N, C-alpha and C positions, 0 to 999 in steps of 0.2 A: 320807394317806387321800384318795382321789380319789372325787368324787361320781359315781355311776353315771348312765347315760342314763335318762331317765324317759319316753322315747318308746315307740312300740309294740313289740310282741314281734318279735325276730329271733333267728337262731341256727340251728344244724343241725336242730333239732326244730321249727322254726316250721312251722305248717300242721297239726301233729298236735294233737288234743284229748285230754286225760287227765281222767278223772273219779276223784277221790280220795275213797274212802269210808273209808280207813284212819284209825286214830286213834292217839293217844299219840305214839310216836316212829317206829317202823319204817315205817308207811304214810306219814306226813307227810314223813319224810326222803326216802323214795323219790320222792314227788311233787315235792319241792323240787328234786331233781336234774333232772327233766324241765323244770320251770319255769325253772331257771337257764339252760337251753340252748334256750329259745324256745318250748317247747310251751305251749299254752293249758291250764292246770291249773285245774279247777273243784273246789274243796275243799268237801265237804259235812260240816256239823257239826250237832249238836243245838242247840237254842236256848240251852242252858246253856254251850255251847262245848266244844271238844275237850279231853280230859284233859291234853294237852300244855300248855294254858294255866295249869294249876295247878302246873307244874314250873318250877324255876329261880327267878330273882329277879324282882321287880316294881319298876317305877318309875312313880310317880303312877298307881297302880292298873292299869298296863299290863304285860302279860306280855312280858318281854324275850326269852324263848325263842321265844314265838310270833311276835314281830316278825321273827325270823330264819327259823325253819323253815316259816313260812307265807308267806314272801316270794314276790312275783311271781304269786301265786295269786288267782283270783276266789273270794271267800269267800261261801258261801251256807249258810243254815240251813234244814234240812228234817227233819221228824219221820219217821224211818224206821219207827217203830212204828205208824204210821197207814197204811192202805191208800192213801189219796190221796197221802201223802208218798212211798210206794214207787212209785206210778205216775209221779210227777214224776221219780224217779230212773231208772225204766225209759226214760222219754222221753229223758233226758239221755244215758243209756248208748247208746241207739240212734244218737245223734249223735256218739259218741266213738270214738276209736281204741283207747284203753287204759282199763281200769278197775283201780284199786288198792283192795284190801280186806285187812284183817287182823283180821276177826272169827274167833271160834272156828269150826272146820269144821262145816258144816251150818247155820249161822245164816242165811246168805244164801239157802240153799235153802228154809228155812222161810218166808222172806219173799217167795219167788218171784223172787229176784234172783241165783240161782246162775249159774254159767257156762253150763250147758246151757240154762237158761231165757232168759238174755239173748242168747245167740248163735244161738238158733233162727231169729230173723229178722235176724240181723246176723252172718253167718258169718265176717266178717273181724275180729270183736272179739277183742282180746287182754286177758286178765285176769291181773293179778299177785295171787296168793293167798299172803299172808304169815301164818304161824301158828307156834305154838310147836313143834309136832312133825310138821307136814305134813298133807296131806289124806287120807292113808291110814296104815295101821299101828295097832297096839294102843294107842298113846299119842295118837292123833289128837284125842281130845276132852279131853285134859288141858289145864288152864289153864297158860299159860306166858308170862311176860314175858322180855325179853332176858336178864336175869341168870339166869333159870331155865335157859334154853337153854344159856347159857355154862357153867353148872355141869354139866349133863348131857353136854355136848360133851367134857369133859375139860380145856378151856381154863382154867377156874377152878382146877382142881387144881394146875396148874403155875405159877400166878400168885401171887407174894409171896415172902417170905423162908422159908427151909427150917425155921426154928425157930418159926414162927408159923402160925396158921390161914390158909387160902387167902384172898386179898384180891381186890380188884377195882379197875379204873380208875374214876375219879369221873365217868364219862360213860356214856351208854347205848350202850356199844360194840357189843354184838351186834345191837341194833336197827338201828344204822347199817350194819353189815356186811350185814345181811339186806336192808335197803332198797337198798343198792348192788347186791347180787346180783340182786334183783328187777328193778331198772332195766336192768341189763345183759341179763338174760333177755328183757325186753320189747323192747329194741332189736334183739336177734337175731330175735325173733319178727316184728317189723316188717319186717326184711330178708327173712325167709322169705315173708311175706305178699305182698311185691312180685312174687315169682315165681309163687306158688301161689294167691293170693287168699284163703287160709285163715288164720283166726286160731287161737289156742290159749291155754291158760292156763299160767302159770308157778307151780310149787309150790315156794315158798321157805320152808323151815323154819328157825326161829331156831337150833335146836340143830345142824342140819347146816351152816349157814353158819359158825357158830363152830368146828365140828369140822373144817372144811376148813383151818383155820389150824393144826391139829395134824398136818399132813402129815408132818413128819420123824419123828414118834413112832410112826406106824402101822406101817411096815415094821420099825422097831426092835423093837417088841413081837412082831410076827409071827415074826421070825427069831431074836431074841435073848431074848425074854421080858423085855425091858427096860421098866420102868415109869418114865416121866419124872417127875421130882420138881421141887418149887419150888427155884429157884436164886437168888432175890433179884435183884440188878441184873446179875448175870452171865448171859451166854448160853452154855449148855453146849456144849462141843465147838467153840468159836469163841474163841480165846485169843490175845492179851488182848482182852476185850470186856466192860468192867466199869466201875463207878463207884468213884472213888477220892477220898479226903479230901485237902484242901489245907491249907497252913500256916495260912491265915486262917479255917479252920473251914468252908469251902465245899466243894462237890463238883464233880468234873469227870468226864465219861464219855469214856473213850478206847477206840477201836476200831481195833486194828492187827493183825488176824488174818492178813492176807496177808504173805507173806515179805518183799516189798520194803518194805511199809509198816512192818513190825516192825523192819527194819534201820534205817529212818529214825528210829523211836522210840528205838531203842537209842542212836543217835548223839546225839539231843537229850538223853537221860538222861546222856550222858557215859560210857556203858558199851557202846561199839560191839562189844566182844568178846561180848556176849550173843547177837548174831546168828550167831556161829560156834560157840557152845556146843551140843554135841550134843543137849542137853535142849530147846533153844529154836530150833534151826535150821530146823525145818519146822512147818507148821501142826499136823500130827498130833502131833508131839512136844510142842509147846507145850501142847496140850490135855491131854496125859498128865501134864504137870507144871504144871498150871494153878495150884494153890495156891502153889507156890514162886514162880512168875513174878508172880502178883498181889501177893505179899508184897514182892517187889523193887520193883515199880512203885509200890506204896503208900508204901514207905519213901522213894522219891524225891519223889513228889507232896507229901508232908508237909513238904518243905523249900521248897516254892514257894507263892507267893500265886496265887490263881485267875486274875486278869487277866493277869499276866505269864506264867503257865504256858499259858494258853489261846493267847496270842499266839505263844509259842515253837512250840507244836505245830502251829498253823495255818500258820505260816511254813514249817515243815518238811513240809507236806502230810500231816500225820498227822490223821485224822479225830478231832476232840475238841471238846467243848463243855460249857459250864455247863448246868445244868438251868433252862430258862426258866420264869418265872412269867408271868402275864398282864401284869404291870407291865413285864417285860422285852420282851414281844412288842409292846406299844403304843409302846415307845420305840425299837424296832429299825428301822434304815433299810432292811433287806432286805424285811421284811414290807410296809413302805410302798411300796418300789419295785415289788414284785410284786403290788400291789393286793390284798393279803390282808386288809386292814382297810378296809371300804367303808362310807362314810357315805351312807345312803339315806333318802329321804323316808318319814315316818311320819305317819299321819292325825292323831294326837293329840299327839305329842311333837315334831313338826317334823322331826326326823331322828333316826336311831339308827345306831350302827356295828355291822355284822355281819361274819362271816367271808366272805372273798371266794370266787369261783367256782373250782372245780378239777374236772378238769384244765384246763390252758391249751391251747386249740386255736389254731393259728397262722392259719388262714383263717376259721374260723367260731367265734369265742369266745362263751362265754356272757356274760350280764350280769345285773345286778340293777336292776330298774326301780322297785320300791317294796317296802316291808316288809309284813309281815303287819299286819292291823288288826282292827277289831271283828267279832265274830260277825255273819254276815248282811249284811256291808257291800255285797255285790254281788248279793244274791238277786234283786231285781226285774230288774235288767239281764240277768242270765243267763237267768232264766226267760222273759223276753220275747224276747231275741235268739237264744238257743240252743234252748230248749224250745218256742218259738213260742206261749207263752201270751199272752192279752190282758191289758191292765192290769186290767180288771175281774176276771178270773180270779185274778190275783195278789192283788188286794185281798180276794177271797173266801177264798182259802187262808190269807191272813194273819189274817183275822177268825176263822177256825176254829182257828188255832194250828198249822196244818200246816207253815207256813213262818214265817220271821222276816226282816224287812228292817229293819236298824238304821241309824241315823244314823252315817255314818263318823266323826264327831267324838265319838260317844257311847261311852264305855268301860263303861257300866253293864251292858251285855249280856255282858261278859266275866266268866267265873267268877272269884271272889276267894277260892276255897278255899285 
């Protein structure tokens, strides 16, 4: 675990300013991507804190999730339900390149903060609009968290074991996917703005971003009427690609669907003749005889202990691995070598370990300068330096409850729900 640089912002997005109005996961994850690669990200929260601070585990009353997803950001607290608070946000948006929001469609328009309103005097503004079902269409006003979009997309339908109800990954998967698509869209819009001078908005719908991962199943339904089903740990039509039990009661996932890789697997199994068997000699035939082949591989893995089996397969260049837990990850030398576990400064805890930056850029890598902290940690500095307010005006807004400036060492302003 290597400590990150705590100096000023740098990276391929240095020089860009992002105003993050989004909440919970999708918006903050999107903003975190910009912040990791050098953009100045100003995170706006209510005085009680973003809902993401109520998610995940806590340590000494500090949200550990917030420590990661709010990293590298300037944290300010503004009451968007007050007109003076909204005026503060208009001022900040006028000084920003990108605005991120994930309110229900129409909410920002009611507050006078919609794209048309903000871009009227700032034609180069780019807005990432994340919502459950998009800014248009009959479902636009439906409430929708990531898991709701995942269910509507069809992705949830194919997740889990075939003899059980649909399941889910124990993370906010669709929110992160949508935040990633939103950030990608905004970078494309920034490139377009260089040539045209014009901004635009990105309409990123949770259900559509999840649906995009259903790509192989769309033409299969169109031409064959095939409805994809849950397949457990197996990847249909990619054989072998499954989880197998070992002698010591552990599990190993083996992926050997390519012909050359399958031949190597058969040799490790001591059954080289399988690669010449007409039922298993090609990828298409292996998928047609998936049940029989999986049974043969399982019969073999049950005679091997996990560590020895994993070593044999990796030595033979057969993609295979145990299923890592977080304990495995923290003790793994590759995660350490690739700086995927980063110990970064935290205002109250001293330091905290968070997931590293991805992807790895060879010339302009991202970095983590500090973790997330208290609600309103940077309100005064941002309003004075970016919005151009005087110290007296900041004091007045704080007295009115329009903004909150907290002590960076004080965690009491963070929600404890």
